C-alpha positions in Angstrom: 77.5 111.8 128.2 75.4 112.7 125.1 76.8 110.5 122.3 76.8 111.7 118.8 74.3 109.2 117.5 71.8 110.5 120.1 72.1 114.2 118.9 69.0 115.8 117.4 68.3 118.9 115.4 67.5 121.9 117.6 69.5 120.8 120.7 72.1 122.9 122.5 75.0 120.6 123.6 77.6 121.0 126.4 79.9 118.0 126.0 83.4 116.8 125.5 84.3 115.2 122.2 87.5 114.2 120.5 88.6 116.6 117.7 89.3 114.3 114.8 90.4 117.1 112.5 90.4 120.9 112.4 91.0 123.1 109.3 90.8 126.8 108.6 88.7 127.9 105.6 87.0 130.9 104.0 83.4 131.6 103.2 82.5 132.8 99.7 82.5 136.3 101.2 86.1 135.8 102.4 85.3 135.4 106.1 87.5 133.0 108.0 85.9 130.0 109.8 87.1 126.6 111.1 86.0 123.2 109.8 86.0 120.7 112.7 85.2 117.0 112.9 84.2 115.8 116.3 84.2 112.1 117.3 83.1 109.7 120.0 82.7 106.0 120.0 79.4 106.1 118.2 80.5 108.2 115.2 81.5 111.7 114.0 79.7 115.0 113.4 80.7 117.9 111.2 81.1 121.1 113.2 81.8 124.8 112.3 83.3 127.6 114.3 82.0 130.6 112.4 83.9 133.2 114.4 87.3 131.6 115.4 88.6 134.7 117.2 85.6 135.3 119.4 85.6 135.3 123.2 85.0 131.7 124.4 86.8 130.0 121.6 90.1 128.8 123.0 93.0 127.2 121.1 92.9 123.5 120.4 94.2 121.1 117.8 93.3 117.9 116.1 93.5 114.9 118.5 92.7 117.1 121.5 89.7 116.3 123.7 87.5 119.5 123.5 84.7 120.7 125.7 82.2 122.4 123.4 79.0 124.3 123.6 77.1 124.2 120.4 73.8 124.1 118.5 72.8 121.1 116.5 71.4 122.1 113.0 70.7 120.2 109.8 72.5 121.0 106.6 71.8 119.1 103.3 70.2 116.2 105.2 73.0 115.7 107.8 73.4 117.0 111.3 76.0 119.7 112.0 77.1 121.5 115.1 77.7 125.3 115.2 80.3 125.7 118.0 79.7 128.7 120.2 82.3 128.0 122.9 85.3 125.6 123.0 88.2 124.8 125.2 90.8 122.0 125.5 89.5 119.5 128.1 91.7 118.6 131.0 92.8 115.1 131.9 90.3 113.5 134.3 87.4 115.3 132.6 87.0 112.5 130.0 87.5 108.7 129.6 89.3 107.9 126.3 87.2 104.7 125.9 84.2 106.8 125.3 85.7 108.3 122.2 87.1 105.3 120.4 84.7 103.0 118.4 85.4 99.4 119.4 84.4 95.9 118.6 81.5 94.5 120.6 83.1 91.0 120.6 85.5 89.5 123.1 89.0 90.4 121.9 90.9 87.7 123.9 88.4 85.0 122.7 88.9 86.1 119.1 92.7 86.0 119.4 92.5 82.6 121.0 90.4 81.4 118.1 93.0 82.7 115.7 95.8 80.9 117.6 93.6 77.7 117.3 93.6 78.1 113.5 97.4 78.5 113.6 97.8 75.3 115.5 95.7 73.5 112.9 98.1 74.4 110.1 100.1 71.2 109.5 102.7 72.6 107.1 105.8 73.1 109.3 107.1 76.2 107.5 103.7 78.0 107.5 103.1 77.1 111.1 106.5 78.5 112.1 105.9 81.6 110.1 102.5 82.2 111.7 103.9 81.7 115.2 106.7 84.2 114.5 104.1 86.9 114.1 101.2 86.0 116.4 103.2 84.7 119.4 105.1 88.0 119.6 103.6 90.0 122.5 104.1 93.5 121.0 102.6 92.3 117.7 99.6 90.7 119.5 98.9 93.9 121.5 98.8 96.0 118.3 96.9 93.4 116.3 94.2 93.2 119.0 93.7 97.0 119.1 94.1 98.0 115.5 91.4 98.9 113.0 91.0 97.2 109.6 90.3 100.5 107.8 90.2 104.3 108.2 86.5 104.0 107.2 84.3 101.8 105.1 84.3 98.6 107.3 85.8 97.5 110.6 87.2 101.0 111.2 87.2 100.5 115.0 89.4 99.3 117.8 89.7 95.5 117.4 88.4 95.7 113.8 91.5 94.2 112.2 91.3 91.2 114.5 87.5 90.8 114.1 87.9 91.0 110.3 90.8 88.6 110.2 89.0 86.0 112.3 85.9 86.2 110.1 87.9 85.9 106.9 89.7 82.9 108.3 86.4 81.3 109.3 85.1 81.7 105.8 88.3 80.2 104.4 88.1 77.3 106.8 84.6 76.6 105.5 85.7 76.9 101.9 88.5 74.4 102.6 86.0 71.9 104.0 83.4 72.4 101.2 86.1 72.4 98.4 88.6 69.7 99.4 90.9 70.4 96.5 91.9 73.7 98.2 95.3 73.7 100.0 93.9 74.4 103.5 97.2 75.3 105.1 98.0 77.8 102.4 94.5 79.3 102.4 94.3 79.7 106.2 97.8 81.1 106.4 97.0 83.7 103.7 93.8 84.6 105.5 95.6 85.3 108.7 98.3 87.3 106.9 96.2 89.1 104.2 95.7 92.4 106.1 98.7 92.3 108.4 100.1 95.3 106.5 97.3 97.4 108.0 99.4 97.6 111.2 101.9 99.8 109.2 99.4 101.3 106.7 97.3 103.0 109.4 98.4 104.8 112.6 97.1 103.7 116.0 94.0 105.2 117.6 92.9 107.8 118.1 94.5 109.0 114.8 93.7 105.9 112.8 94.9 107.7 109.6 97.2 106.7 106.8 100.9 106.7 107.5 103.5 107.8 105.0 104.2 104.2 104.1 100.4 103.6 103.9 100.0 106.4 101.4 103.1 105.4 99.3 102.8 101.6 99.4 99.5 100.5 100.8 98.8 97.5 103.1 99.0 94.9 100.4 102.5 95.6 99.4 103.6 96.3 103.0 102.1 93.0 104.1 103.7 90.9 101.3 107.1 92.5 102.1 106.8 92.0 105.8 105.9 88.3 105.4 108.8 87.9 103.0 111.2 89.4 105.5 110.2 86.8 108.1 110.3 84.0 105.6 113.9 84.7 105.0 114.6 84.1 108.7 113.3 80.5 108.4 115.9 78.1 107.1 114.8 76.0 104.2 111.4 77.7 103.6 110.4 76.5 100.1 110.6 79.3 97.5 107.6 78.0 95.7 105.5 78.1 98.9 106.8 81.6 99.6 105.7 82.8 96.2 102.3 81.2 96.5 101.7 82.7 99.9 102.8 86.2 98.8 100.7 85.9 95.7 97.6 85.3 97.8 98.3 88.4 99.8 99.1 90.5 96.7 95.9 89.4 94.9 93.4 89.3 97.8 91.4 92.4 96.6 90.6 90.3 93.5 90.8 93.0 90.8 93.5 95.4 89.7 91.1 98.3 90.0 90.5 97.5 93.6 94.2 97.9 94.5 95.6 94.4 94.0 98.9 94.3 92.1 98.0 90.9 90.7 94.7 89.1 90.0 94.2 85.7 91.6 96.1 83.0 89.7 95.8 80.2 92.3 92.5 78.7 93.5 93.5 79.6 97.1 94.0 83.2 96.1 90.6 83.3 94.5 89.0 81.7 97.6 90.7 84.3 99.8 89.5 87.2 97.7 85.9 85.9 97.9 86.2 85.4 101.7 87.6 88.9 102.2 85.1 90.6 99.9 82.2 88.7 101.6 83.2 89.8 105.1 83.9 93.4 104.0 80.5 93.8 102.4 78.6 92.1 105.2 80.2 94.4 107.8 79.6 97.4 105.6 75.9 96.5 105.4 75.7 95.9 109.1 77.3 99.2 109.9 75.0 101.1 107.5 71.8 99.5 108.9 72.6 99.0 112.6 71.0 102.3 113.6 68.0 102.0 111.3 64.8 100.8 113.1 63.4 97.4 112.2 60.2 98.9 110.9 62.0 101.5 108.8 62.0 100.2 105.2 63.1 103.5 103.7 65.9 103.4 101.1 69.1 104.5 102.7 70.9 105.8 99.6 73.6 104.7 97.2 76.7 103.1 98.8 80.0 103.2 96.8 81.4 99.9 98.1 78.1 98.0 97.5 77.4 99.9 94.3 73.7 99.9 95.2 70.9 101.8 97.0 70.1 99.8 100.1 67.3 99.3 102.7 66.6 97.1 105.7 64.8 93.7 105.2 61.2 93.5 106.4 60.6 91.6 109.6 
């Protein structure tokens, strides 16, 4: 299979890709064409069908696996495919794993590490709450396979788990380095901070915002979900409930970044730093992973990092 990251200008491609999206549009002259986004596990490419009604262009929709013949061109500095022929691929012609970006880390090992952190939480109420979520088989299956974002960072199968483990590791270090932190509260908040992503984003291959995701967002969804389960644990202290939910609600750190509250507890502040650190490190890794070590060219402005970036010299 010719993966998208291996495509080069001037090639003619005969391959099967996942159609991430498909939209009809009009040129400035009023001629109809289709905007298509094709995807495999290495990334996406913008594609055009300039004559949708022509012979050889069969019907297909978003989320279909599509066999395409097309020419790779370059438009405004980015590769683009001009699709000449297209048909919906048949089952057996493709392996779904080739089309879903996935973590390169061991999922079961990461989940076991997360369970180890849960067992280290000494507070009885927080420990029970964590086990209510992470011991559930259906929850565990979805958590292991979900992404942490539609794009930006950890937007791949296993991304939510990888991000959560990394943030929890950061928080564990913070708790060791700053002993005045409430370790049980901080680690619990770390493991719960993005749990709302399971309801904010649909499962792969769609990995797109749900209705609840658009209307509420993962921060509100997560705080409500945790609160619902707290109410099923007799005697759960109200003060502890509010502190845990505050950490979830404020973990983006700033109101303009989507948090309903700014951190008012030291654990909430530590969590926001841990989350921001991992998000930015992964963003930088994803941006530079396909840049050669000897390529010190500036890669352009990144919105999340608010800076033009390049690779470090070796």
